[in-house]
VEXDREN-2710 file (C-alpha; in Angstrom, 1 decimal):
% VEXDREN-2710
k/r/px/py/pz
1/MET/107.9/151.6/140.6
2/ILE/107.2/149.8/143.1
3/ASP/106.7/146.4/140.8
4/ILE/109.5/147.6/138.8
5/LEU/111.3/147.3/142.7
6/ARG/109.5/144.3/143.5
7/GLY/110.5/143.5/140.8
8/LEU/114.5/143.9/140.9
9/SER/114.2/142.5/144.7
10/VAL/113.0/139.4/143.7
11/VAL/115.5/139.1/140.3
12/LEU/118.1/139.9/143.3
13/MET/117.3/137.9/145.8
14/VAL/117.3/134.8/143.4
15/VAL/120.6/135.9/142.2
16/TYR/122.0/135.7/145.4
17/HIS/120.8/132.8/146.3
18/LEU/122.0/130.9/143.2
19/ALA/125.9/132.3/144.4
20/PHE/125.4/131.0/147.6
21/ASP/124.0/127.4/146.5
22/LEU/126.9/127.5/144.1
23/SER/129.3/128.7/146.5
24/THR/128.4/125.4/148.9
25/GLU/128.8/123.2/146.2
26/GLY/132.1/124.1/146.2
27/ILE/131.8/125.4/142.6
28/ILE/132.3/129.4/143.1
29/SER/134.5/130.9/145.7
30/ASP/133.1/131.2/149.6
31/ALA/135.1/134.5/149.5
32/LEU/132.9/135.8/146.8
33/LEU/129.5/136.2/149.8
34/ASP/131.6/136.3/152.3
35/ASN/132.7/140.2/153.1
36/ALA/131.2/143.2/154.3
37/VAL/129.1/144.2/150.6
38/MET/128.0/141.5/149.5
39/LYS/126.4/141.2/153.9
40/PHE/125.7/144.3/153.0
41/LEU/123.9/143.6/149.9
42/GLU/122.4/140.6/151.0
43/GLN/120.0/142.2/154.1
44/LEU/119.3/145.2/151.4
45/PHE/117.6/142.9/149.5
46/ALA/116.1/141.0/152.0
47/SER/114.6/144.6/153.5
48/LEU/113.9/145.8/150.2
49/PHE/111.9/142.9/149.9
50/ILE/110.4/142.5/152.8
51/VAL/109.2/146.1/153.1
52/ILE/107.2/146.2/149.2
53/SER/105.8/143.4/150.5
54/GLY/104.6/145.2/153.7
55/ALA/103.6/147.8/151.6
56/MET/101.2/145.8/149.1
57/CYS/99.2/144.3/152.0
58/ALA/97.2/147.5/152.0
59/MET/96.4/146.6/148.7
60/SER/95.8/143.5/148.7
61/ARG/91.7/142.2/148.7
62/ASN/92.1/138.7/150.9
63/ASN/95.1/139.2/152.8
64/LEU/94.3/136.4/155.3
65/THR/93.9/134.2/152.7
66/ARG/97.2/135.3/150.9
67/GLY/98.7/134.9/154.4
68/LEU/97.6/130.9/155.6
69/ILE/98.9/129.9/151.6
70/MET/102.3/131.6/152.2
71/LEU/102.5/129.5/155.8
72/ALA/101.5/126.6/153.9
73/PHE/104.3/126.9/151.6
74/ALA/106.7/128.0/154.4
75/ALA/105.5/125.0/156.7
76/GLY/106.3/122.6/153.4
77/ILE/110.2/124.7/153.2
78/THR/110.8/123.6/157.3
79/VAL/109.5/119.9/156.5
80/PHE/111.1/119.7/153.3
81/THR/114.8/121.0/155.1
82/ALA/114.2/119.0/157.7
83/VAL/113.2/115.7/156.0
84/PHE/115.4/115.8/152.9
85/ASP/118.2/117.9/154.4
86/GLY/118.7/116.3/157.5
87/GLY/119.0/119.6/159.4
88/SER/121.4/120.6/158.6
89/SER/120.1/123.7/156.7
90/LEU/116.9/123.7/158.9
91/ILE/115.2/126.9/158.0
92/VAL/112.4/127.2/161.7
93/PHE/111.4/131.0/160.7
94/GLY/113.0/132.8/157.5
95/VAL/110.9/135.0/155.3
96/LEU/108.5/133.3/154.0
97/HIS/107.4/132.7/157.5
98/LEU/107.9/135.7/158.5
99/LEU/106.0/137.2/155.4
100/GLY/103.1/134.5/155.9
101/ALA/102.4/135.7/159.7
102/SER/102.6/139.5/159.1
103/ALA/99.9/139.2/156.3
104/VAL/97.7/136.7/158.3
105/ILE/97.8/139.7/161.8
106/TYR/97.2/142.7/159.4
107/ALA/94.1/140.6/158.1
108/LEU/93.2/140.4/161.6
109/SER/94.4/143.9/163.1
110/HIS/93.9/146.4/160.4
111/ARG/90.7/147.2/160.7
112/PHE/91.9/148.2/164.4
113/LEU/95.1/149.3/163.3
114/GLU/93.7/152.3/161.0
115/LYS/91.6/153.8/163.8
116/ILE/94.6/154.5/166.4
117/PRO/96.2/158.2/165.1
118/ILE/100.0/157.9/163.0
119/ARG/101.6/160.1/165.6
120/ILE/100.2/157.3/168.4
121/GLN/101.5/154.6/166.1
122/LEU/104.9/155.2/165.3
123/PRO/106.5/155.4/168.8
124/LEU/105.0/152.4/169.4
125/TRP/106.2/150.2/166.0
126/ALA/109.4/152.4/166.6
127/ALA/109.4/150.8/170.3
128/VAL/108.6/147.1/168.8
129/ALA/111.4/147.3/166.1
130/ALA/113.5/148.0/168.9
131/VAL/112.8/145.3/170.5
END
């Protein structure tokens, strides 16, 4: 089930980004993406992708290596958008940056965090999320 949701979230994100690019180039109307339903779906697709990626950390053998590779690609995207796009749509900290940093943090902290009872962790994570 998780693999199906992960595949679906990737497909939905690709479709959304394609529509965004077509809108930016004036091929389709901006009104197609600039409405409450699409804003909600955009957040839903991104959230689904991030949550599933986070859940997969527990199943990965080497989160540190995977996280560092993601951060390297994310840095490449930052450089590309700064140099070749003239900085007009500079991506300083996007979803790939978030996933890479999260995988590295998880790799460095999961052994410690697993020792803390869940009844203590949940309020702490809720407080962090609220900030």
